[in-house]
C-alpha positions as a printed NumPy array, in Angstrom:
array([[ -0.049,  -0.061,   0.094],
       [  1.484,   3.52 ,  -0.973],
       [  0.762,   6.673,   0.595],
       [  1.271,  10.176,  -0.677],
       [  2.64 ,  12.813,   1.66 ],
       [ -1.147,  14.09 ,   2.559],
       [ -2.269,  10.705,   3.126],
       [  0.687,   9.968,   5.653],
       [  0.104,  13.655,   7.393],
       [ -3.55 ,  12.327,   7.846],
       [ -2.45 ,   8.93 ,   9.022],
       [ -0.164,  10.563,  11.838],
       [ -2.928,  12.551,  12.959],
       [ -5.742,  10.119,  13.062],
       [ -2.999,   7.698,  15.039],
       [ -2.323,  10.51 ,  17.473],
       [ -6.063,  11.384,  18.155],
       [ -6.4  ,   7.571,  18.767],
       [ -3.715,   7.364,  21.146],
       [ -4.871,  10.296,  23.318],
       [ -8.419,   9.286,  23.462],
       [ -7.465,   5.723,  24.443],
       [ -5.517,   6.945,  27.187],
       [ -8.34 ,   9.365,  28.593],
       [-10.895,   6.701,  28.144],
       [-12.781,   8.596,  25.703],
       [-13.962,   6.974,  22.189],
       [-11.558,   7.941,  19.423],
       [-14.404,   8.55 ,  17.018],
       [-15.43 ,  11.182,  19.462],
       [-12.262,  12.67 ,  20.42 ],
       [-11.307,  16.433,  19.26 ],
       [ -8.687,  18.649,  20.55 ],
       [-10.513,  22.012,  20.712],
       [ -7.559,  23.514,  22.472],
       [ -4.725,  23.182,  19.951],
       [ -6.29 ,  24.076,  16.734],
       [ -4.093,  21.67 ,  14.645],
       [ -0.934,  23.352,  16.344],
       [ -0.809,  20.527,  18.957],
       [  2.979,  20.339,  19.036],
       [  3.418,  24.156,  20.079],
       [  0.6  ,  24.218,  22.302],
       [  0.63 ,  20.73 ,  24.148],
       [  4.182,  19.77 ,  24.581],
       [  3.06 ,  16.567,  26.52 ],
       [  1.759,  15.465,  22.883],
       [  5.021,  14.923,  21.602],
       [  5.19 ,  11.355,  22.953],
       [  2.494,  10.43 ,  20.93 ],
       [  4.102,  11.902,  17.568],
       [  6.93 ,  10.057,  18.272],
       [  5.105,   6.853,  18.863],
       [  2.993,   7.45 ,  15.881],
       [  6.233,   7.292,  13.967],
       [  7.716,  10.592,  13.856],
       [ 11.26 ,  10.842,  13.549],
       [ 11.922,  14.497,  13.538],
       [  9.413,  17.173,  15.257],
       [  9.061,  20.817,  14.3  ],
       [  8.062,  23.429,  16.662],
       [  8.581,  26.897,  17.935],
       [ 11.104,  27.648,  20.697],
       [  9.953,  26.811,  24.144],
       [  8.47 ,  23.315,  23.265],
       [ 10.013,  20.975,  26.136],
       [ 11.397,  17.547,  25.403],
       [  8.848,  14.349,  25.262],
       [  8.167,  13.001,  28.34 ],
       [  8.863,   8.976,  29.255],
       [  5.128,   7.934,  28.838],
       [  5.732,   4.715,  27.004],
       [  4.323,   2.692,  30.079],
       [  0.962,   3.778,  28.831],
       [  1.141,   1.562,  25.869],
       [  1.639,  -1.216,  27.56 ],
       [ -0.645,  -4.159,  28.283],
       [  1.048,  -5.864,  31.352],
       [  0.609,  -9.534,  30.772],
       [  0.543, -12.801,  32.455],
       [ -1.142, -15.263,  30.601],
       [  0.782, -18.717,  31.412],
       [ -1.484, -21.665,  32.343],
       [  0.048, -22.098,  35.844],
       [  0.399, -18.484,  36.898],
       [ -0.574, -18.273,  40.565],
       [ -2.875, -15.685,  42.399],
       [  0.13 , -14.089,  43.945],
       [  1.659, -13.547,  40.813],
       [ -1.488, -11.696,  39.469],
       [ -1.359,  -9.66 ,  42.412],
       [  2.085,  -8.661,  41.955],
       [  1.049,  -7.902,  38.278],
       [ -1.398,  -5.536,  39.041],
       [  0.643,  -3.861,  41.839],
       [  3.299,  -3.332,  38.913],
       [  0.719,  -2.029,  36.543],
       [ -0.628,   0.401,  39.349],
       [  2.726,   1.651,  39.942],
       [  4.066,   2.432,  36.457],
       [  0.844,   3.22 ,  35.003],
       [  0.283,   0.701,  32.514],
       [ -2.481,   0.477,  29.733],
       [ -4.133,  -2.556,  31.487],
       [ -3.479,  -5.965,  32.907],
       [ -3.902,  -8.64 ,  30.584],
       [ -4.896, -11.87 ,  32.085],
       [ -6.7  , -15.315,  31.716],
       [-10.684, -14.975,  32.782],
       [-10.527, -16.818,  35.895],
       [ -8.341, -13.855,  37.383],
       [-10.812, -11.164,  36.18 ],
       [-12.559, -10.278,  39.691],
       [ -8.901, -10.567,  41.325],
       [ -7.644,  -7.705,  39.018],
       [-10.741,  -5.623,  39.441],
       [-10.452,  -5.623,  42.965],
       [ -6.694,  -4.9  ,  43.023],
       [ -6.841,  -2.347,  40.174],
       [ -9.703,  -0.541,  42.113],
       [ -8.974,   3.364,  42.193],
       [ -6.448,   3.209,  39.565],
       [ -6.42 ,   4.185,  35.883],
       [ -5.183,   0.404,  34.838],
       [ -7.835,  -1.375,  32.9  ],
       [ -8.789,  -5.222,  33.379],
       [ -8.001,  -6.942,  29.953],
       [ -9.02 , -10.699,  29.315],
       [ -8.819, -13.296,  26.751],
       [-11.597, -14.63 ,  24.614],
       [-11.276, -18.185,  22.781],
       [ -7.451, -18.231,  23.562],
       [ -5.372, -19.413,  22.702],
       [ -6.33 , -21.614,  19.53 ],
       [ -9.475, -19.236,  18.392],
       [-11.372, -22.511,  17.555],
       [-14.012, -22.384,  20.398],
       [-17.539, -21.979,  19.245],
       [-18.879, -18.498,  18.063],
       [-21.503, -18.922,  20.633],
       [-19.339, -19.984,  23.283],
       [-16.977, -16.825,  22.373],
       [-20.045, -14.285,  22.84 ],
       [-20.987, -15.951,  26.084],
       [-17.431, -15.703,  27.665],
       [-17.269, -12.103,  26.444],
       [-20.698, -11.267,  28.146],
       [-19.486, -13.325,  31.209],
       [-16.123, -11.555,  31.397],
       [-17.654,  -8.071,  31.327],
       [-19.999,  -8.788,  33.891],
       [-16.966,  -9.821,  36.314],
       [-15.144,  -6.375,  35.345],
       [-13.281,  -6.776,  32.17 ],
       [-12.879,  -3.789,  30.166],
       [-11.172,  -5.03 ,  27.127],
       [-11.362,  -8.054,  25.205],
       [ -8.56 ,  -9.917,  23.321],
       [-10.302, -12.339,  20.959],
       [ -8.584, -14.987,  18.887],
       [ -9.985, -15.693,  15.371],
       [-10.572, -19.436,  13.768],
       [ -7.13 , -19.353,  12.028],
       [ -8.227, -22.149,  10.159],
       [-11.456, -21.054,   9.066],
       [ -9.204, -17.739,   7.725],
       [ -6.872, -19.948,   5.897],
       [ -9.861, -22.257,   4.118],
       [-11.023, -18.865,   2.947],
       [-14.136, -18.727,   5.005],
       [-13.978, -15.082,   5.45 ],
       [-17.822, -14.829,   6.133],
       [-17.462, -17.355,   9.198],
       [-14.561, -15.32 ,  10.529],
       [-16.201, -11.968,  10.116],
       [-19.143, -13.744,  12.007],
       [-17.148, -14.927,  14.595],
       [-15.565, -11.451,  15.635],
       [-19.162,  -9.65 ,  15.057],
       [-20.702, -11.833,  17.57 ],
       [-18.13 , -10.529,  20.301],
       [-18.159,  -6.949,  19.299],
       [-22.294,  -7.221,  19.178],
       [-21.93 ,  -8.28 ,  23.003],
       [-19.265,  -5.538,  24.394],
       [-20.603,  -2.773,  26.435],
       [-20.094,   0.838,  25.578],
       [-16.9  ,   1.345,  26.968],
       [-15.247,  -2.147,  26.464],
       [-12.569,  -2.395,  23.908],
       [-12.324,  -5.349,  21.518],
       [ -8.874,  -6.588,  19.979],
       [ -8.611,  -9.253,  17.467],
       [ -5.841, -11.785,  17.674],
       [ -5.052, -12.776,  14.174],
       [ -1.941, -14.899,  15.053],
       [  0.475, -13.443,  12.217],
       [  3.045, -16.33 ,  12.52 ],
       [  0.44 , -18.839,  10.985],
       [ -0.616, -16.434,   7.984],
       [  0.674, -15.301,   5.084],
       [  1.026, -11.405,   4.212],
       [ -2.361, -11.978,   1.856],
       [ -3.945, -13.602,   4.707],
       [ -2.819, -11.245,   7.461],
       [ -4.548,  -8.479,   5.264],
       [ -7.802, -10.228,   4.752],
       [ -7.817, -10.789,   8.702],
       [ -7.166,  -7.   ,   9.494],
       [-10.157,  -5.975,   6.443],
       [-12.593,  -8.799,   8.26 ],
       [-11.797,  -7.387,  11.692],
       [-12.213,  -3.653,  10.782],
       [-15.556,  -4.866,   9.064],
       [-16.774,  -6.638,  12.035],
       [-16.283,  -3.398,  14.148],
       [-13.105,  -4.564,  16.088],
       [-11.375,  -1.762,  18.214],
       [ -7.782,  -3.27 ,  17.353],
       [ -6.018,  -5.886,  15.462],
       [ -3.495,  -7.806,  17.351],
       [ -0.476,  -9.896,  16.049],
       [ -0.12 , -12.961,  18.468],
       [ -1.419, -14.925,  21.408],
       [  2.37 , -15.839,  22.306],
       [  1.36 , -19.427,  22.302],
       [  1.851, -20.104,  18.337],
       [  5.892, -20.068,  18.031],
       [  6.145, -16.514,  17.047],
       [  5.685, -12.885,  17.864],
       [  5.048,  -9.273,  16.998],
       [  7.353,  -8.154,  14.018],
       [  7.832,  -4.573,  12.56 ],
       [  6.992,  -5.709,   9.242],
       [  3.819,  -7.441,  10.376],
       [  2.806,  -3.983,  12.193],
       [  3.56 ,  -2.003,   9.366],
       [  1.133,  -4.2  ,   7.255],
       [ -1.486,  -4.17 ,   9.926],
       [ -1.436,  -0.471,  10.138],
       [ -1.421,  -0.051,   6.082],
       [ -4.106,  -2.333,   6.003],
       [ -6.572,  -0.912,   8.967],
       [ -5.809,   2.885,   8.182],
       [ -5.456,   5.032,  11.323],
       [ -9.084,   4.308,  12.715],
       [ -8.349,   0.925,  14.053],
       [ -5.59 ,   0.398,  16.615],
       [ -2.972,  -2.392,  16.402],
       [ -1.344,  -4.269,  18.991],
       [  1.838,  -5.737,  18.757],
       [  2.312,  -8.811,  21.086],
       [  4.749, -12.035,  21.818],
       [  8.327, -11.512,  22.026],
       [  8.779,  -7.644,  23.145],
       [ 11.416,  -8.137,  25.512],
       [ 13.114,  -4.873,  25.713],
       [ 12.734,  -1.317,  24.992],
       [ 14.568,  -1.128,  21.502],
       [ 11.964,  -3.892,  20.424],
       [  8.797,  -1.507,  21.997],
       [ 10.207,   1.479,  19.814],
       [ 10.621,  -0.389,  16.7  ],
       [  7.046,  -1.668,  16.897],
       [  5.457,   1.713,  17.879],
       [  7.463,   3.404,  15.032],
       [  5.959,   0.739,  12.715],
       [  2.519,   1.904,  13.667],
       [  1.551,  -0.033,  16.924],
       [ -0.792,   1.718,  19.209],
       [ -0.468,  -0.999,  22.208],
       [  1.972,  -3.282,  23.221],
       [  1.364,  -6.728,  24.956],
       [  4.198,  -7.77 ,  26.85 ],
       [  5.155,  -9.592,  30.207],
       [  8.548,  -7.739,  30.311],
       [  6.787,  -4.227,  31.146],
       [  8.702,  -3.808,  33.992],
       [ 11.933,  -4.11 ,  32.579],
       [ 11.083,  -1.842,  29.739],
       [ 10.272,   0.87 ,  31.833],
       [ 13.331,   0.347,  33.856],
       [ 15.344,   0.764,  30.592],
       [ 13.568,   3.94 ,  29.791],
       [ 14.471,   5.34 ,  33.222],
       [ 17.934,   4.36 ,  33.033]])
């Protein structure tokens, strides 16, 4: 996908608006910066972080604009999805997320209520997984799981597509699967669609992104971390080009350090799923 200069500028503006809206809890479709009037860098120096995260390599601004703040923690879903995770580890995960200001904790559904209690009074959201990790669960079951998860306090849902159906060319069934979860989400619930990039060709990745966007997903996500592959800058850039600025891209799987996270953000990611979030923010502070 080739973009001209005007399209790239428009894409960057929309990505930044989406980032700011999601961090504030607002809908990106309704977010309008009324104070900056198109001059965000000069008027709101704190937004420099978001321009850089959206892929900017250089910022032009008038004198007096401060340096970017180290706000990368707000892009991280602090993740613990291993099958033998203990309650004490979940408690630690929540404490770290609250301390560092991560976007969410991402846990298996059995721990939703515990996270909700631990995170009460913080801005950290509780994220859980649906149809995880294979995506081969019946659509009706995924929808029921999504309802139950929200009833328990989940605010973000990371669902896995039926990869085998996608690779069989049954795009209609894959879209219906995603749409069934989207249909039961609450007004403030975010749905992320895991397409499992390591199992797909580039054409299949593009198709999965188009399907997820058409079904109303808020994000497309690279990986479960359970299929032998993780996020790459190539896949993130491909996904960003396919969904455009109105859908988020979550890079997940194998994000172990600050350099990897920055490369994925530069490629177009707007959320990072990582179990190494604490290590990353410590690198940032060093």
